[in-house]
C-alpha positions as CSV (number, residue, x, y, z in Angstrom):
1,M,92.4,65.7,55.0
2,I,89.7,64.0,56.8
3,E,89.1,65.1,60.3
4,V,87.5,62.7,62.7
5,T,86.1,63.8,66.3
6,L,84.9,61.7,69.1
7,N,83.2,62.7,72.2
8,Q,85.3,60.2,74.1
9,P,88.5,58.1,73.2
10,E,87.3,54.8,72.0
11,F,88.3,52.6,69.0
12,E,90.4,55.4,67.5
13,Y,92.8,53.0,65.8
14,D,90.0,50.9,64.2
15,I,88.2,54.1,62.9
16,H,91.4,55.5,61.4
17,S,92.5,52.3,59.7
18,L,89.2,51.7,58.1
19,I,88.8,55.3,56.8
20,K,92.3,55.1,55.6
21,A,91.5,51.8,53.7
22,F,88.8,53.8,51.7
23,Y,90.8,56.9,51.4
24,P,94.6,55.9,51.2
25,S,95.9,59.1,49.8
26,E,94.2,61.3,52.5
27,Y,95.7,62.4,55.7
28,V,93.3,61.1,58.5
29,G,93.2,62.8,61.8
30,V,91.3,61.0,64.6
31,S,91.0,62.6,68.1
32,A,88.8,63.1,71.1
33,E,90.4,66.5,71.7
34,K,90.2,69.6,69.5
35,K,93.3,69.8,67.1
36,E,94.4,72.2,64.7
37,Y,95.9,70.8,61.4
38,D,98.1,72.4,58.7
39,E,96.1,70.9,55.8
40,P,92.6,72.0,54.9
41,V,89.8,69.8,56.0
42,T,87.8,68.4,53.0
43,S,85.6,66.0,54.9
44,R,84.6,65.5,58.5
45,M,83.3,62.6,60.8
46,H,81.9,62.8,64.3
47,V,81.5,59.6,66.5
48,E,79.2,60.2,69.5
49,Y,79.2,57.4,72.0
50,T,76.4,56.9,74.6
51,D,75.7,54.1,77.2
52,D,73.9,51.9,74.6
53,A,74.3,53.5,71.2
54,I,76.8,54.9,68.7
55,T,76.1,57.6,66.1
56,L,78.3,58.3,63.1
57,R,77.8,61.7,61.4
58,W,79.7,62.0,58.0
59,Q,80.1,65.2,55.9
60,Q,82.0,64.8,52.8
61,G,82.7,68.4,51.5
62,E,81.9,71.6,53.2
63,M,78.6,72.1,51.2
64,A,77.4,68.5,51.2
65,P,74.7,67.4,53.5
66,A,75.7,65.3,56.5
67,V,74.7,61.5,56.7
68,E,74.1,59.9,60.0
69,R,73.8,56.2,61.2
70,T,72.8,55.3,64.9
71,F,73.0,51.8,66.1
72,A,72.5,50.0,69.4
73,V,75.4,48.5,71.1
74,D,76.0,46.4,74.3
75,P,78.5,48.2,76.5
76,L,79.5,45.0,78.3
77,D,80.6,43.3,75.0
78,R,83.4,45.4,73.8
79,P,84.4,42.9,70.8
80,E,80.9,42.9,69.4
81,T,80.7,46.6,69.9
82,K,83.7,47.0,67.9
83,N,82.6,44.8,65.1
84,R,79.1,46.8,64.9
85,L,81.0,50.1,64.9
86,K,83.3,48.9,62.0
87,Q,80.2,47.3,60.1
88,N,78.2,50.5,60.2
89,L,81.3,52.6,59.4
90,Y,82.1,50.4,56.4
91,A,78.5,50.6,55.1
92,L,78.6,54.6,55.4
93,L,81.9,54.8,53.6
94,S,81.1,52.2,50.9
95,D,78.0,54.1,50.2
96,A,79.9,57.4,50.1
97,T,82.7,56.0,47.8
98,G,80.9,53.3,45.8
99,Q,83.8,51.0,46.6
100,Y,84.0,47.7,48.4
101,L,87.2,46.5,50.2
102,P,88.5,42.9,49.4
103,W,89.0,42.4,53.1
104,G,85.9,44.1,54.2
105,T,86.2,45.7,57.8
106,L,89.4,43.6,58.4
107,T,92.2,46.1,58.9
108,G,94.7,44.1,61.0
109,I,97.9,42.6,59.6
110,R,97.0,39.0,60.5
111,P,93.6,38.1,58.9
112,T,94.5,34.4,59.1
113,K,94.3,34.3,62.8
114,I,90.4,34.3,62.5
115,P,90.0,31.0,60.4
116,M,92.9,29.6,62.4
117,K,91.1,30.1,65.6
118,L,87.7,28.8,64.1
119,L,89.5,25.7,62.6
120,E,91.0,24.9,66.1
121,E,87.5,25.2,67.5
122,G,86.4,22.5,65.1
123,K,84.5,24.8,62.7
124,S,83.9,23.7,59.0
125,R,84.9,25.8,56.1
126,D,81.3,26.5,55.5
127,E,81.0,27.9,59.0
128,I,84.1,29.9,58.7
129,Y,82.7,31.4,55.3
130,T,79.6,32.3,56.8
131,Y,81.1,34.0,59.9
132,M,83.9,36.0,57.8
133,K,81.0,37.1,55.4
134,Q,78.5,38.2,57.9
135,T,81.0,39.6,60.5
136,Y,83.7,41.3,58.3
137,F,82.2,41.5,54.9
138,A,85.1,39.9,53.4
139,S,85.2,38.9,49.7
140,D,84.8,35.2,48.7
141,E,88.4,35.3,47.4
142,K,89.9,36.5,50.5
143,I,88.0,34.2,52.7
144,C,89.0,31.3,50.6
145,L,92.7,32.5,50.6
146,A,92.8,33.0,54.4
147,T,91.2,29.7,55.1
148,D,93.5,27.8,52.7
149,I,96.5,29.3,54.5
150,A,95.1,28.7,58.0
151,E,94.6,25.1,57.1
152,R,98.1,24.8,55.8
153,E,99.5,26.5,58.8
154,L,97.7,24.2,61.2
155,S,99.1,21.2,59.5
156,L,102.7,22.6,59.4
157,L,102.6,23.6,63.1
158,S,101.4,20.2,64.3
159,K,105.0,19.4,64.8
160,I,105.8,22.5,67.0
161,D,106.0,22.3,70.8
162,Y,103.8,25.1,71.8
163,D,104.0,24.7,75.6
164,N,107.6,24.1,76.1
165,G,109.2,25.3,72.7
166,Y,110.5,28.5,71.4
167,S,112.1,30.1,68.3
168,L,115.3,32.2,68.0
169,Y,115.9,35.4,65.9
170,I,119.2,36.9,65.5
171,G,119.4,40.4,63.9
172,I,122.2,41.6,61.8
173,P,121.5,45.3,61.0
174,F,123.9,46.0,58.2
175,C,123.3,46.1,54.5
176,P,125.5,46.9,51.4
177,T,123.4,50.0,50.9
178,T,120.0,51.1,52.2
179,C,117.2,50.3,49.8
180,L,114.8,53.2,49.0
181,Y,111.8,51.3,50.3
182,C,113.4,49.8,53.5
183,S,111.9,50.4,56.9
184,F,113.9,47.9,58.7
185,T,116.8,48.6,61.2
186,S,119.7,48.6,58.9
187,Y,123.0,50.5,58.4
188,P,125.6,50.7,55.4
189,I,128.3,48.2,56.0
190,A,130.9,50.5,54.6
191,S,130.4,52.9,57.4
192,W,130.2,50.2,60.2
193,A,132.8,47.6,59.1
194,K,135.2,48.5,61.9
195,R,132.5,47.9,64.5
196,V,130.9,44.6,63.4
197,D,133.1,42.6,65.7
198,S,132.2,44.8,68.6
199,Y,128.5,44.2,67.6
200,L,129.1,40.5,67.6
201,D,130.8,40.8,71.0
202,A,127.6,42.3,72.5
203,L,125.4,39.8,70.5
204,E,127.4,36.9,71.9
205,R,126.6,38.1,75.4
206,E,122.9,38.2,74.6
207,I,123.1,34.8,72.9
208,E,124.6,33.4,76.1
209,F,121.9,35.0,78.3
210,A,119.1,33.6,76.1
211,A,120.7,30.2,76.3
212,V,120.6,30.2,80.1
213,K,116.9,31.7,80.2
214,F,115.7,29.1,77.8
215,A,117.6,26.1,79.1
216,G,115.4,23.1,79.4
217,R,113.1,24.3,76.6
218,H,113.0,23.1,73.1
219,L,114.4,25.3,70.3
220,N,112.2,24.6,67.2
221,S,113.5,27.2,64.7
222,I,116.4,29.6,64.1
223,Y,116.3,32.6,61.7
224,I,119.1,35.0,61.1
225,G,117.8,38.2,59.4
226,G,118.4,41.8,59.2
227,G,119.5,43.8,57.5
228,T,121.6,41.5,55.4
229,P,123.3,38.9,57.4
230,T,125.8,38.1,54.5
231,T,127.4,41.5,54.9
232,L,129.3,39.7,57.7
233,E,132.8,38.3,56.6
234,P,133.1,34.5,56.3
235,Y,135.0,34.5,59.5
236,Q,132.3,36.5,61.1
237,L,129.4,34.2,59.9
238,D,131.6,31.2,61.2
239,R,131.9,32.9,64.5
240,L,128.2,33.9,64.9
241,I,126.9,30.3,64.0
242,R,129.6,28.5,65.8
243,K,128.4,30.5,68.8
244,I,124.8,29.7,68.3
245,K,125.5,25.8,67.9
246,C,127.8,25.9,71.1
247,S,125.3,27.7,73.2
248,F,121.9,26.0,72.3
249,D,120.6,22.5,72.2
250,L,119.6,22.0,68.6
251,S,118.3,18.4,68.9
252,D,114.7,19.7,68.6
253,C,115.4,22.3,65.8
254,L,113.3,21.9,62.7
255,E,114.9,24.5,60.5
256,F,117.8,27.0,60.5
257,T,117.3,29.8,58.0
258,V,119.7,32.6,57.1
259,E,118.3,35.4,55.1
260,A,121.4,35.9,52.7
261,G,119.2,38.5,50.9
262,R,121.2,40.9,48.7
263,P,123.1,39.1,45.9
264,D,126.0,41.7,46.1
265,S,126.6,40.5,49.7
266,I,127.0,36.8,48.8
267,T,130.1,34.9,48.0
268,R,131.1,31.2,47.7
269,E,133.1,31.5,51.0
270,K,130.1,32.8,52.8
271,L,127.8,30.1,51.4
272,M,130.3,27.4,52.4
273,A,130.4,28.9,55.9
274,L,126.6,28.4,56.1
275,R,126.6,25.0,54.7
276,R,129.5,23.9,57.2
277,F,127.3,24.5,60.1
278,G,124.0,22.9,58.7
279,V,122.1,25.9,57.6
280,E,119.3,24.3,55.3
281,R,117.3,27.3,54.1
282,I,118.6,30.8,52.7
283,S,117.1,33.7,50.7
284,V,118.4,35.2,47.7
285,N,116.3,38.2,47.2
286,P,116.2,40.2,44.0
287,Q,112.8,42.1,44.7
288,T,112.8,42.6,40.9
289,M,114.4,41.1,37.8
290,Q,114.6,44.5,36.0
291,D,118.0,46.3,36.0
292,K,116.4,49.8,35.4
293,T,114.4,49.2,38.7
294,L,117.2,47.9,40.7
295,Q,119.1,51.0,39.9
296,S,116.3,53.4,40.8
297,I,115.7,51.7,44.3
298,G,119.3,51.9,45.4
299,R,120.3,48.1,45.0
300,Q,123.8,47.8,43.7
301,H,123.6,44.7,41.9
302,T,122.4,43.4,38.6
303,V,119.9,40.8,37.4
304,A,123.0,38.8,36.0
305,Q,124.4,38.8,39.5
306,T,121.2,37.4,41.0
307,K,121.3,34.7,38.5
308,Q,125.0,34.0,39.2
309,V,124.5,33.8,43.0
310,F,121.4,31.6,42.7
311,A,123.3,29.2,40.6
312,L,126.3,29.4,43.0
313,A,124.0,28.6,46.0
314,R,122.7,25.5,44.2
315,E,126.3,24.4,43.4
316,C,127.1,24.7,47.1
317,G,124.3,22.2,48.0
318,F,121.3,24.5,49.0
319,D,118.2,22.8,48.0
320,N,115.8,25.1,49.9
321,I,116.2,28.7,48.4
322,N,113.6,31.5,48.9
323,M,113.4,34.5,46.5
324,D,111.5,37.7,47.4
325,L,109.7,40.0,44.9
326,I,108.0,43.3,45.5
327,I,105.1,44.6,43.4
328,G,104.4,48.2,42.9
329,L,108.1,49.3,42.6
330,P,108.7,52.7,40.9
331,G,108.1,52.6,37.1
332,E,107.3,48.9,37.0
333,T,104.5,47.9,34.7
334,P,102.7,44.5,34.6
335,E,104.8,43.6,31.6
336,D,107.9,44.1,33.7
337,F,106.5,41.9,36.3
338,A,105.6,39.3,33.8
339,D,109.2,39.2,32.6
340,T,110.4,39.0,36.3
341,L,108.2,36.0,36.8
342,A,109.5,34.3,33.6
343,Q,113.0,34.7,34.8
344,M,112.1,33.4,38.1
345,R,110.6,30.5,36.6
346,A,113.8,29.7,34.8
347,L,115.6,29.8,38.2
348,D,113.1,27.6,40.0
349,P,113.5,28.6,43.5
350,D,111.8,26.5,46.3
351,S,109.8,29.2,47.6
352,V,108.7,32.7,46.6
353,T,107.4,35.5,48.7
354,I,105.5,38.3,47.0
355,H,105.3,41.7,48.9
356,S,103.2,44.6,48.3
357,L,105.2,47.9,48.3
358,V,104.8,49.9,51.5
359,V,105.1,53.6,51.0
360,K,105.5,56.1,54.0
361,R,103.7,59.4,53.2
362,A,106.7,61.7,53.4
363,S,109.4,59.3,52.2
364,R,111.8,59.6,49.1
365,L,110.0,56.7,47.7
366,R,106.6,58.4,47.8
367,R,108.1,61.4,46.0
368,L,109.6,59.1,43.2
369,L,106.2,57.4,42.9
370,D,104.6,60.8,42.6
371,E,107.1,61.9,40.0
372,G,106.3,58.8,37.9
373,A,103.2,60.6,36.4
374,V,101.0,57.5,36.9
375,P,97.7,58.4,38.8
376,E,97.1,56.7,42.0
377,E,94.3,54.6,40.8
378,E,96.2,53.3,37.7
379,R,99.0,52.4,39.9
380,A,96.8,50.5,42.3
381,R,95.0,48.7,39.3
382,R,98.7,47.7,38.1
383,M,99.4,46.4,41.5
384,E,96.2,44.3,41.6
385,Q,97.0,43.0,38.2
386,M,100.5,42.1,39.3
387,M,99.2,40.2,42.5
388,Q,96.9,38.3,40.3
389,M,99.7,37.3,38.1
390,G,101.8,36.2,41.1
391,L,99.0,34.0,42.3
392,A,98.6,32.5,38.8
393,F,102.5,32.0,38.7
394,A,102.4,30.1,42.1
395,R,99.5,27.9,41.0
396,K,101.0,27.0,37.7
397,N,104.5,26.1,39.2
398,G,103.4,24.1,42.2
399,Y,103.7,26.6,44.9
400,Q,101.1,26.7,47.7
401,P,100.4,29.8,49.8
402,Y,101.4,29.1,53.4
403,Y,101.7,32.3,55.3
404,M,100.4,35.8,54.8
405,Y,100.3,39.1,56.4
406,R,98.9,42.6,55.5
407,Q,100.8,45.8,55.8
408,K,99.7,49.3,56.3
409,N,100.5,52.1,53.7
410,T,100.6,49.7,50.6
411,A,100.7,51.5,47.3
412,G,97.2,50.4,46.5
413,Y,93.9,51.9,47.1
414,A,90.6,50.8,48.6
415,G,89.5,48.4,45.7
416,S,92.9,47.0,45.3
417,S,93.7,43.4,46.5
418,G,97.4,44.2,46.3
419,Q,97.4,44.6,50.2
420,E,99.2,41.6,51.5
421,N,102.4,39.8,51.5
422,I,102.1,36.1,50.7
423,G,104.7,33.3,51.1
424,F,104.5,30.5,48.6
425,A,106.3,27.2,48.8
426,R,106.6,23.7,47.5
427,E,105.7,21.0,49.8
428,G,108.3,20.5,52.4
429,K,110.0,23.9,51.8
430,E,107.9,26.2,53.9
431,C,109.5,28.2,56.7
432,L,108.0,27.5,60.1
433,Y,109.6,30.8,61.5
434,N,107.5,32.8,59.0
435,I,104.3,31.2,60.3
436,L,105.3,31.6,63.9
437,I,106.1,35.2,63.7
438,M,102.9,36.0,62.1
439,E,100.4,33.8,63.9
440,E,102.0,34.6,67.5
441,M,101.6,30.9,68.9
442,Q,105.1,30.5,70.4
443,S,107.6,32.7,72.2
444,I,110.4,34.1,70.0
445,A,113.7,35.1,71.6
446,A,114.9,37.9,69.4
447,L,118.4,39.2,69.7
448,G,120.3,42.1,68.3
449,A,119.9,45.7,67.7
450,G,116.2,46.6,66.9
451,A,115.0,43.0,67.7
452,S,111.7,42.5,69.5
453,T,111.3,39.4,71.8
454,K,107.8,38.1,71.8
455,C,106.8,36.2,75.0
456,Y,103.7,34.0,74.5
457,D,101.3,33.1,77.4
458,R,99.4,30.2,75.8
459,K,97.1,29.7,78.6
460,R,96.0,33.4,78.5
461,H,96.6,33.9,74.8
462,I,98.6,37.1,75.6
463,V,101.7,38.2,73.8
464,S,104.1,40.7,75.5
465,R,107.1,42.3,73.9
466,V,110.6,43.2,75.1
467,E,112.4,45.6,72.5
468,N,116.1,46.2,72.0
469,V,117.4,49.6,71.1
470,K,117.7,50.1,67.4
471,S,121.0,52.1,67.2
472,V,124.1,49.7,66.8
473,T,126.2,52.2,68.9
474,D,123.6,52.1,71.8
475,Y,123.1,48.3,71.6
476,I,126.9,47.9,71.9
477,S,127.2,50.3,74.9
478,R,123.9,49.5,76.6
479,I,123.9,45.6,76.3
480,D,123.8,45.2,80.1
481,E,120.7,47.3,80.1
482,M,119.1,45.0,77.3
483,L,120.0,42.0,79.3
484,K,118.6,43.6,82.6
485,R,115.3,44.5,80.7
486,K,114.7,40.8,79.6
487,Q,115.7,39.7,83.0
488,E,113.0,41.8,84.7
489,H,110.6,40.8,82.0
490,G,111.0,37.1,82.8
491,M,112.1,36.1,79.4
492,G,112.2,32.3,79.2
493,D,110.3,31.8,82.5
C-alpha cells in the first residue's frame, strides 16, 4: 500500500485520486493523523504545508532515496493552490512511474465542465486547448473529445429553461436479478413482487408532493430509471405513467425516457403501455452480445433474446432506442468486443452508450477478474483497445459523442484511456437528461428509493442534494420523513 501523511488536512481527496490514478491496484491511505494499516507499506509520501509553500516528499520503497519538490503557493488563491499541488504531484509521480495520464491532473468525473465554462465565456477552441494543456496536462485526444462534447452539449441545451425549468427522475429499484458489476440501488423482483404496489403507493405520494412544489415551473425532461423499470407489470407501468401525466404539466417536456434495460424484463404489453402514454425514448441494454459473458455476470437472458426484444420495440413504433455496452467484462477480449459491435451494427440502434467497467476492490467481480489469469496491465491494454474500437465504430456509423463522465475504480490502469463512459447518438436522438445530470445546470427532482434530488442555484453556481433512503422497506415506511426532508430543504422554491 501507499501511505500519505499530511501535516494538516488539506486537499486529501485530490491527492488520493491522483496517486490512485497512477497506482490503481494499490491501496492508498491519506491522513493528517497517524494511522495503523493492516497491509505493509511499500511507498510513502509526506505533504508539508506552510503559509506560502508546499513540499512533497516521496519515497518509493524502504531502501530507495526520497525525492522532494517544494513550490510556492498563494494562500489566498485556493483554486490555484490546488492546481499547483496537483501539477507538482503529477510531475513527481510521472517521473517515478514513467507514465503519463491521458486526462493529466484531471481526476473528477465531469471533465467537460471545464471546456463548457470556457465556451460560455466566449473562449475559442485554441484558447481552451492551451488552458487545458498548460493547467491540467491533458492529452490532445482528451482535450479534443471534451471540447467536442461541450460544444454539442451547449447546442443541445440551448432549448432548456435554466432559470425556471427542471427535470424529473423516477427510480424503480427492482431488477430481474442483480448483475455482478452493479452498484445501483436494486432488489431482485422475485423477492419483492408483493410489495411493488406498496412502493408505488409511496412513490405516488412523493409525485404529488413534487408536482405541488414545482408548480409554475417548466418540466423539460422525464427519466424513469432504476433498477429496471420494466420489472413492473403492465398495469403498474400504466399506473405510474398515468400518475405522472395527471400530476405534472408536460407542455414544456422535450423528452420522456424509460430505461427499459434488461431484455428479460421486456414484453409487448409493457412496450405498448409505454407507447400509449407517449414515451419516446427507451433503452434495451445488452451490455455485451456474448452469451458466455452474460452468463458469467448474472444476466439471465441470451443474445437472441436481446435481438428479439429490439425487433419487438421497433415493431411497437419506438424510433429512439439506446443500447448500453460495457468494456472490460470478465474474460472478454477485443475480438469478443469486435463481434459485439458487429451485432450492434446489424441492429442499428439510435444511440449507443459505452461504459468502462467499474470494479470495487473487495467485490465478487474483482475476484472473478483476478481469477481470469490476465495480468492487470494486459487487461488495461485490452480495455484501451476496446474503447478505441468503440470510438471508431461510432464515427463509422454516424454516431456523435454528446455526453461523457468518468468513473472511479475503472478496470484500467494509469496509461489507459478506458476511463470514461461516453454516450453516442445520431442527430436528434440525444438524451437531454443525460447531459443535465452530468453538467448540473438545472434542478432535478428525483423521486423513489435511493434517488438524490439536485437543487441548482444558477446565480451562485451551487448544487445541493437531498437524498432518499435506499432501502425499499424504509422508503415505504418513512415516506413522510422523505417529504419533510424535501420540504425543509426548500425543494422547488
